[in-house]
C-alpha positions in Angstrom: 4.9 -21.2 -12.8 8.7 -21.3 -13.2 8.5 -24.6 -14.7 6.1 -23.5 -17.3 8.5 -20.7 -18.2 11.5 -23.0 -18.5 9.4 -25.5 -20.6 8.3 -22.7 -23.0 12.0 -21.4 -23.5 13.1 -25.2 -24.1 10.3 -25.6 -26.6 11.4 -22.6 -28.5 15.1 -23.6 -28.4 14.0 -27.0 -29.8 11.8 -25.6 -32.5 14.9 -23.3 -33.4 17.3 -26.2 -33.6 14.8 -28.5 -35.8 14.5 -25.7 -38.1 18.4 -25.5 -38.5 18.6 -29.3 -38.7 16.0 -29.3 -41.5 17.9 -26.7 -43.4 21.1 -28.8 -43.2 22.9 -26.2 -41.2 23.6 -28.7 -38.4 25.3 -31.7 -40.1 25.6 -34.3 -37.3 23.0 -35.6 -34.8 25.5 -35.4 -31.9 26.1 -31.7 -32.9 22.4 -31.2 -33.0 21.8 -32.5 -29.5 24.9 -30.8 -28.1 23.6 -27.4 -29.3 20.2 -28.2 -28.4 21.2 -29.0 -24.7 23.4 -25.9 -24.5 20.5 -23.6 -25.9 18.0 -25.2 -23.5 20.3 -24.8 -20.6 20.9 -21.2 -21.5 17.2 -20.4 -22.0 16.5 -22.2 -18.7 19.1 -19.9 -17.0 17.8 -16.7 -18.6 14.3 -17.7 -17.6 15.4 -18.3 -14.0 16.9 -15.0 -13.9 14.0 -13.3 -15.2 11.6 -14.9 -12.8 14.2 -14.2 -9.9 14.3 -10.5 -10.9 10.6 -10.1 -11.1 10.3 -11.4 -7.7 13.0 -9.5 -6.2 11.4 -6.4 -7.7 7.9 -7.5 -6.4 9.3 -8.1 -2.9 10.8 -4.7 -2.8 7.7 -3.1 -3.9 5.6 -4.9 -1.2 8.2 -3.9 1.5 7.8 -0.5 0.4 4.2 -0.5 0.4 4.2 -2.0 3.9 6.4 0.7 5.1 4.0 3.4 3.5 1.2 1.8 5.4 3.0 2.0 8.7 4.0 5.7 7.9 0.4 6.6 7.2 -0.7 5.0 10.4 1.8 7.0 12.3 0.6 10.2 10.6 -2.7 9.2 11.6 -2.1 9.1 15.4 -0.3 12.3 15.0 -3.2 14.1 13.6 -5.4 12.5 16.1 -3.1 14.0 18.9 -3.4 17.3 17.3 -7.2 16.9 17.1 -7.4 16.0 20.9 -5.0 18.8 21.7 -7.4 21.3 19.8 -10.5 19.9 21.8 -8.6 20.4 25.0 -7.8 24.1 23.8 -11.4 24.8 22.6 -12.8 23.3 26.2 -10.6 25.7 28.1 -11.8 28.7 25.9 -15.3 27.6 26.4 -14.7 27.3 30.3 -13.1 30.7 30.5 -15.2 32.6 28.0 -18.6 30.9 28.6 -18.8 29.9 32.1 -22.7 29.5 31.9 -22.2 26.8 29.4 -19.5 25.0 31.3 -21.6 22.3 33.1 -23.4 21.3 30.0 -20.5 21.0 27.4 -17.3 19.9 29.3 -16.9 16.4 29.1 -19.4 16.0 26.3 -17.1 17.4 23.5 -15.8 15.2 20.9 -14.3 16.3 17.7 -17.3 14.7 15.7 -19.9 16.6 18.1 -18.8 20.1 17.8 -21.1 21.0 15.1 -24.1 20.1 17.2 -22.7 22.4 19.9 -22.3 25.2 17.6 -25.8 24.8 16.4 -27.2 24.8 19.8 -25.4 27.9 20.8 -25.4 30.5 18.3 -23.5 33.0 19.9 -20.4 30.6 19.6 -20.4 30.8 15.9 -19.3 34.6 15.8 -16.3 33.9 18.0 -13.0 34.1 16.0 -11.5 31.2 18.2 -14.2 29.2 17.4 -14.0 29.7 13.5 -10.4 28.9 13.7 -10.8 25.7 15.6 -13.4 24.5 13.1 -11.1 25.2 10.3 -8.2 23.5 12.0 -10.4 20.5 12.9 -11.7 20.3 9.4 -8.2 20.3 7.9 -7.0 17.7 10.4 -9.8 15.5 9.8 -9.5 15.7 6.1 -5.9 14.6 6.4 -7.1 11.6 8.5 -9.5 10.8 6.0 -6.9 11.2 3.1 -4.5 8.8 5.1 -7.2 6.3 5.6 -8.0 6.1 1.9 -4.3 5.8 1.1 -4.0 2.9 3.6 -6.9 1.2 2.1 -5.5 1.5 -1.4 -2.0 0.3 -0.4 -3.6 -2.6 1.6 -5.4 -3.5 -1.6 -2.4 -3.3 -3.8 -0.5 -5.6 -1.3 -3.2 -8.2 -1.4 -3.3 -8.0 -5.2 0.4 -8.6 -5.2 -0.1 -11.3 -2.6 -2.4 -13.2 -5.1 -0.7 -12.7 -8.2 0.1 -16.2 -9.8 3.2 -14.8 -11.6 5.0 -13.9 -8.3 6.4 -16.5 -5.8 4.4 -16.0 -2.7 6.9 -17.7 -0.4 9.4 -15.0 -1.2 7.2 -12.1 -0.3 6.8 -10.5 3.0 4.3 -11.7 5.3 1.0 -9.5 5.7 -0.1 -8.6 9.1 -2.9 -11.0 10.4 -5.0 -7.9 11.5 -5.4 -7.0 7.9 -7.2 -10.0 6.8 
């Protein structure tokens, strides 16, 4: 890829110099080839810097995306801990307020099965604690799902950048193997 860019710039430089030579602005063949070599080297250096700067920017972008994925995973763990804490609070509320349901529900509660419990026992729906709990759980789970969507988008962007033919892949940071 780099060689293709350098070759293209060299061809452009040669066409410019041939144009100058045909219009008699360059008088001597030695001057022509000397100018052509300087222009070609200059174009190759410029192309090299462009490729280098582009790859450094892509590298920094991918490092940033990898850090964002890590941050979102940490947030998801925190949200899961909050959800587990809310489940524990709700279990203790049910044990103290509704002892007749204690043997049936304690141990069976899971954040995803709370709606089934509420439908089985309509008296629980009226309790303000239960309403607060359901609201908090819905907020937490929506945050978890939002984080998962963001993680999936960032991972997709990282894979797209990894497959980009205009980026030197050996410069890019390695992608964790558990993502593949």
